[in-house]
N, C-alpha and C positions, 0 to 999 in steps of 0.2 A: 757697168750700167746699174743704176740703183734699182732695187726691188720694189720701191714704193710706186704705187700707181698714181696717176694724176687725179686731182679732186673731181667729184661728179659721180654719176651713176653709169654703170655699164648698160649695154643694150639689153641684156638678160634681166637686170633689175628693173629697167623701165617697162619691159613687157610684163613682168610679174605684177608690178604696181598697176599697170593698165588693166590687166585681167581681174585683179581684186576689185578695182574701182567699177569695172563693168558688171561684175557679179553683184556687188552691193547695190548698184543702180537698178539692176534687174529685179532683185528682191524687193526693193522699195517700190518699183513700178507695179509689180504683181500685187503687193499689199494694198497699194492705192487703188488699183483696178478692182480688186475684190471688194474693198470697202465701198467704192463708188457704186458698184452693182448692187450691193446689199442696201445701200441708202436709196437707190432708185427703185428697187423692188418694194421696199417698205413704203415709200411715198406713193407708188402705184397702188399698192394694196389699200392704203389709207384712203386714197382718192376714190378707188372703186367701192370701198365700203360706204363712203359718203354718198356716192351716186345711187347705190342700192337703197340706202335709207331714204334718200329723197324720192325715189320712185315708189317705195312702199308708202311714204307719207302722202303722195299724190293719190294713190289708189284708195287709201284709207279716207282721205278727205272726200273723194267722190262718192264712195259707198256710204259714208256717214250722211251725205246730203241726199241719199236715195229716197224716192217716194213711190208708192204703189197705189194709185187711185182704185177704189173698190169697183170691180167690174170692168176695168179698162185693161184688156189684155195687151193692148199696144205698148203698155208700159211695164209689162211683166218682166221680172228678172230672169235671165237665162245664163247659166254657167255651164261650160263644157271643158272637161279636162284634157281631151285628146281630139283634135288639136285644141290648145288653150284658147278660150275666148270667154268674155263675160260682157253682158249688155244689160243696161238698166236705165231708168229715168232718174234724173236728179234736179234739184232746184238749188241754184247758187244765188245767195242773197247779195244785193248790191249795198246793203247797209248793215244794220245790226243783226245778230243771229236771230233775235225774236221776230224780225221782219221777213222771214223766209217766204211768207205767202206772197210777198211782192217781188220776189226774185224772178230769175229767168229759168224756165224749164228746158232741159236738154235731154237728149238720148246720149248716153255715154257708152262707148264700146272700146274694149281692150282686146288685143289679139297679138300673138307672136307671129312675126314674119321672117322668112329666111329659109333657105334650103338646108343649111347646116344645123342639125338639131342641137349642137353644142355652142352655137354662135349665132343667135337670132336677135332681132330687135323687138322690143315691146312697143307697140303702136297704140296710141290713144286717139280716138275719133270723137269729136264733140259736135253733135248735130242739134241745132235749135228746133224746138217743137212748135214754135210760132215765130212770126216775123219773116223778114227777108234776109236775115244773116246767113251766110254760107257756112257749111260744115268746116271745121278746123281739124287738121290732122297733125300730130306731132309725135316724135319719138321720145318715150319716157325713159327707156333704158336700152343700152346697146350691149352686145356680146352676152346675151342671156344664156346660161347653161341649163338652169333649172328654174321652173316657176310653178308653184302650186297654190291655188286659192281654194279654201274650203269654207262652207257656210254651215251654221248651226241652227237647228230648228227648235232647240230647247232640250233635246235629249241626245242627238247624234250629229256628227260632222259628215258633210257630204261634199264630194268633189264635183258633182254634177247637180244642177238645179233647174227645175224643181225636182225634188226627190221622187215624186210620183207623177205620172202623166195626168195632166189636168189639174194638178194641185195649185191652189192660189195662196198657200201659206207664205209668209214673209220671214226670212231668216232673222234670227235674233243677234247673231254675232258672226264675225269672220276672222279667219286666220290666214296668214300669208307666209310663204317661204320662197325667197328669191336669192338665187345664186348667179353671180356674174363671173365672167372670165377673170382670173387673178385673185379670186376670193378663196380662202381655205375652208370657210364654213358659210352657210347661207344666212342671210338676214331674215329673222323671223319676227312676226308681230301678230298680236291678237287684239281685236277691238270690238266694242259694243256697237250695234246698229240700231239707231233710234227708231227707224221705220218698223222694226219688228216688235216694238214695245208700246203698250198703251201708257204706262207710267213714264213720267219725265224725269224721275229721280234715278240717277245712275247707281244708287245703292241696290237697285233691282237688277243690275246687270248680271247675266249668267256667268260672265267672266270672273266675277268676284267669288263665284262658287267653285272655282277650281277647274275651269275648262282646259 
């Protein structure tokens, strides 16, 4: 009988080849899975950062439109840090910025809602001060882990307003720190408040002085 084997692979060789192929496929699948999760995490963080920036811009726009009529306590600004809430009156112009006197006055109220302190919703309630329009409520940001708003009187930052009982002073600037679930660092912003200034020139802003 000849010692030469017939052409082809033995069962052992086939099993070895299949094992190697399975191992390579497993490594490739793990690499793709890790890469996909990394891309998904990056996209989620980018999207969350944009949502945070959008929410901060909404708060900034509302506070920038704030007005405080002299002697009218119904439109007084009120800020509480624990639990977070801020309420004030604002005028939103229907036309050009210089036509704000013909805009619509509203009471604006922000508050955090939810039982989980690390996962709450930031709610905005817009209540007309005149007319028959109903109040509108919407969610500005979801999954809020941390939110701090501070107001500046020209010398000091305050997390609660007014700084003194019975004070009618109007803040000159505001700064916000907002952290949503999935963000590694909070979104921070500082801006000038026109209602707290007599001058209309933004060069008088306290922010430019290094707040």
